[in-house]
N, C-alpha and C positions, 0 to 999 in steps of 0.2 A: 364540551369544553371549547374554550377559545385558546389556541395554542400558537405560540410564536416560535419559528425555527430561524436561528441566526446563522447565515452562510449557506447558500444554496449550491453547494458544490456536488461532487460525485457521491458523497455520503449524505449531506444535508438535504438535497432535493428529494432523493428517494425516501428519506425519513419523513419529510413533510407530506409527501404523497401518501405514504403508509398511514400516517395519522388521519389524513383526510378521508381515506377509504373506509375508516372506521366510523365515519359520520361526524367528525369534529370540524369546527371552523379553524382553518389554519392560515396563518399569514407568514410568509417567508420574507426575511430581510437579507439583502445582499448589496454590496457597494457597487457591483457591476450592473450598470443600467441595461446593457444588452441582455444579460441573463434575466433580469427582472421583466423586461419587455417580452422575451420569448416565453417565459413561464406564464405570463398573463395572457398570452395567445394560446396557451396549451401546447406549446412546442418544446421538445427537449433541447436544451442548449448544448448538450454533448452526446455523442453516439455511444452505443455499446452496452448500455445497461438494460438487461433483460426485463421486459414488461413495462419499462418506464414510460415509453411513448404513449401507449394505450391508457395506462393508469393515470398519467398526468392529464391527458386530454379529457378523460372522464371526470376527474374531480374539479378541474377548472371550469368545464362547461356546466357542472352541477352547482357551481358557486361556493364550493367548500375550500378552495385554495386560491389565494392570490398572493402577489409579491409586491414588494415596495423597497425603496432605498431609505425610507424614513422610519427610524426607531419610534418616534413619537406617534406614528400611525399604527405601529404594530404591537408595541409592548404594553401600554397602559390597559389595564383590565384583563390581561391574560391570566388564565388559570395556571399555565405553565410556559416557561421559556426554555428552549433547548438550544444550546450553543455548540456548533460544530465548526468553529473558526480554525483555520490552519495555525499550527505552531511550528516554527522553523528552528533548525538546529545548525549552528556554525560548523562547517565541514572540518575546520582545523581544530578548534578548541572543544567542540562538542557542547558548547554552552547554548541553552535554549534562548531563542529570540521571541519574547512575548509581545512584540510590538502590535501585531494585528489583534491578538487576544485582549491586550490591555485596552486598546481603542474600543473594541466591541463591548467589553465589560463596562467601560466608562459610559458608553452610550446607553447600554442596557440599564445601568444604575440610575442614570439621569431621568429615566422614564418609568422606573419600576413602581408599581402600586402594591399596597398591602394585600396579602393573601396569595401571592404568586409562588409557585415552585420553580426554582432555577436549577437546571441540570446541565452540567458540562459533560459532553461526550468526546471531546478532543482528548487524545492521550496526553497525560501530564506527568511530570515528575512527582514523586510521592511527597505529599504535604502541600501541594499547590492550592488545592481547593480551600483548605482551612486557613493557610497562612498568607495566601496572596489574594484570592478572590473574595473571601468573606470580608476582610478589612476594607478592601477597595469598594465593594458594593455598599457596605454600611456607611462608609465615609461620604460617598457621593450621594446616595439616596436618602440618608438620614434615617433609614429603617434598621431594625435590629433582627439579625438572623435568629431563627428559632422562635421568634415571637411575631414579627411582621411578615417575614417571608422565610422560605426554607431553601437551603442550598445542598445539593447532592452532586456526587460524581457517578456517572454511569457510562462506562466506556463502550464505544462502538466496537463490534466484533465481526465485521462483515468485510467481504472483498468486493471491490468494484466489479461490475459485470453480473454479480449474483446477489445483490443486496437484499432483495425481497425474500429469496430462499433462505439466506443466512439469518435474517431477522426471525424467521420461524424456527430455524434449526437449533440455534444456540441459546442457552439461558441468558437472560438479561441481568447483568450484574449491577447492583446498586450499592452505594455507600453514602450514608448521610452524616451530618455533623451532630444530629440529635435523633433520638428514636422517632419523634414526631415527623421529622423530615423524611426519614426512611419510610415511614408508613405512607406519607403522601406520595413518595416516589413509586412505591409498590402499586398503590391504587392507580396512579397515572399510567404506568407502563402496562399494567394489566388491561387498561381500557383502550390502549392504542396498538397493542401487539397481539398476534396469535402465535401459538407455539405447537410445533410438531410433537407427537408422542415419541419419547426417547427411552426405550427400555434399558439402554446401556448406561444411563446416568445413575449416580448414587442416590439422587432424589429427583422428583418430577421436574420435567422441563417447565420453565416459567421464569418468574422474577426471583432472583436469589439475592438476599440481603447479606452483605459480607460484614456488616457490623460497624464499619467506619469508612469514611471517604478514603483514608490512607490505604486500607485493605483493597478497596476497589481499584484505586490507582495502581497499586503494586500488582494486582492480578493481571491487568492489561499488559504492564511492562514484563511480567514474568512469562506470560504465554508467548509473547513475541520474541523476547530475548532467548527463551528456550530454543526457538526455531533457529535463531542466528547461531547459537552455540552448537546446536546439532549439525547445522550445515557446515560450520567451521570444522567440526570433527570429521565429517564426511569428506571435506576437501583435503584435510591432512591425510586421511586414509587413502584418498584417490591419488594424491601426489606420490605417496610412498608406493602404492600398488603399481602405478604406471612405471615407476623407476625400477621395479623388480619383476616386471613381466606378469603381473597379476591383474585379472579382471575384477576391479573393485565392485562392479555391479553384481557379479555373482556372489562375492563375499557378503555384500549387504543383503541380498535376497536370502542367502543362507542364514545369516545372523538374525534377520527379522522373522524367520520361521519359528523362533523361540519367543514366547509372548512378552518377555521383559526387554526385548531389544526393538528399538524404533528408529534406527539410523536413517537419516535423510539421504539425499543424493548429492553428489558433488556437481559443480558446474562453474561456468565462467564468471558469474557475478551474482550478487544478491542485490536486487533492486526493489523499487516501489516506495510508497510513502511510509511503510511500517517497519519492516525488518532492519533496514540499514539505519533507521533513525532512533527507534525506541530503546535499543541497548545503550545508546549514548545518553538518553534521558535517565536511564537507570544508573549509568556510571556517574552522572552528574551528582546524584544524591548518595551513591555508594562507590566512591573512587577506589576502594580496596577490593573491588570485585575482579580479581585477576583473571578468573576463568572467562568472564564476559569480555574483558579487554583483549585477551589473547584470541578469542574467536573472531572478534570484530577485525583485528589485524589480519588474521588468516583469510577472511573473506575479502577484505579490501585488496589483498595481494593477488587475488585470482585472475583478474584481467591481465596483469603484468606477466604472471606465470603462463597464461594461455598464449600470449603473444610470443613468449619465449619458446613455446612449442613450435610455432610457425617459423621462427628464426632458426631454430635447430634443424628443422626439416628442410629449410632452404640452404643449408650448408653454412649457417652461422651469420647470415645477414639477409635482411629484407630491403636493403637500400636499393631504390629504383624499381622495386617490384610493385605490380598493381594488385592490391589486396581488396577483396570485397568482404564487407561485414554484413551478414544476413541478420536483420532484426534490429530496429531502433528501440522498440518497446522493451520494457523491463521484463515482461513475460508474455507468453503466447496469448493471442486473441484479446489483448487489452491495449487500447490506444492511449498509452501513457508512458512517458519517459522519465518519470521521477526516479532519480538515482539509478538510472539504467546503466548496465555495464557497457553500453555502446560508447559512452563518453570516455571512460578511461581506456577502453580497448582502442578506439580510434586515436586517442592521444598517444598511446604507447607505440602504435604502428607509425604514426607520423614522426614521432621523435627519433625513430630508427631509419627514417628516410623513405618510407613506403608511400606510394600514392594510394590513398584510401577512398573507397566509395561505399555507400551504404544503401541497402535495399530493405524495404519493409512493405508488405502488401497492404498495410493499413494506413500508410502515409503517402501523400502525393509528393511529386518532385519538389514543389514549392515549399511544402511543409518540411521536407528533409533539409532543403537549403536553409530554411528558417532556423533549423536546429544546428546549423553550421556544417552540414555534410554535403558532399557531392553525391547526387543520386546515381544509383546503378540500376540497369535494366537487364533482366535475364536474357541471355543470348549474346551479350557483349563480352569480349575477351577479358581475361584476368589471369594472374599467375597463381593466386592463392585465395582461399575462402575461409572465413571464420564464421561459424554459426553462433550468434549471440542470443537470439530469442527463439523459443520453442513454438513458433507458429506451425500449425499442422501442415501448411503448404510446403514447408521445407522438407517434409518426408518424401515429397514427390520430386524435389529438385535433384538433379544429378550432373555428372560431368558434361553431358551434352548441352546443358543449360549455361555452362560457364566455359566457353571454348578456351583452351590453353591452360586451364588450371592443372597444376601439378601437386598441390597440397590442399587438403581439407582438414581444418581443425574444428571439430564439432564440440562446442561448449555445452550442449544440452542433450546429447545422445538422442537426437531426433532424426538424423539422416539415415537413409537406407544404404547399407554398404554395397549392395548389388548395383546401385545406380552410379557408384563412383569407381567403377573398375578402371584400373590404370592410374589411379590417383593415390598418393600417400594419404591415407585417411587416419586421423588421430582423434579419438574421443577422450575428452578430459576425464581422467580416472582409469583409462585403459592404455596399455602399451600400443604403439602405433602399428598399423598394418601396412606392409610395403605395397608399393604400386605394382 
């Protein structure tokens, strides 16, 4: 097949490489000329994705993958076009911003030729594929969906850093606007993906047709919103437990020993491209979802709550204190700051008069400055420490690495208590341990 992948980001590029490894001709489209140039050289434009560097170099050198900024070069004659263009959400209103996706869809439609399968993998509000993309593509292209081309929704279900493993591990969900479109999507994804054996699934691992684009759209929103709601519940349990001298981690471990309990862990923040965003997309189409809204509010409040723990341990004020935040990334071993808890944590500390510095083993000083942070180096003095990201390196950090520190608030339960002897150590979800 000839396949076009639109947007060569942290999901799109591994997808394009995966398709090419199955022997297909793949053309990637991206607006970023630097990304296009690097891909055409067989060089990964971003670090941290397992197996991407070697797989990319292999398929580019074999002539099975190339990149371009020109839709007219990539789209015409394609058997399938897969779009993984970012969708943004307004922080205040929760309203989706379709700007980039509208532009990409317009360009796609201008170059669409009959017989093409068009698959959106970007997470969308329920109804978007049918009510937004179909009329736009039909209007611009002059083609009719279901007759001249097929349109489906098939959500990506992978995490950056392990995309290739996740593509094999999880069923590929599809939802078409017509049965014929769903059949085309099944044939396509079965030809470009491999699946691990999963005896734990109710049906065999592979391509799962959910019967409609709306069902596939909701499935992605449901699985991610579930996590946000679960974490919100864990955070509320953690706040109550800490206030009453209870170790919530023991409570969760005990509860989850029963097979119907799957409580997640509390923490300083919920970050990343998915979990903080997709519940808002769900709320946009289901504003009466009070449980979802309450969980989102609970999770948004955790950085402020965590800074309050520092403030209380400091005698009621952090004004004038030098506070180090460990971790700019939204989660351990991922060089990504999308919706990272570092931003509200730093803002809350600064608003209280603290001098705030940020450390992250994955970022250079210049990169941290570019994010608006003053960089910190282990060995420099500070009054207090807040752990924001669960980088494994932080399990080895102790009081000797932060001279003068009197307070540690661990928002990820990653530090070793023995290394912080003499320091008031507080783990979010647990009562504080005295110095």
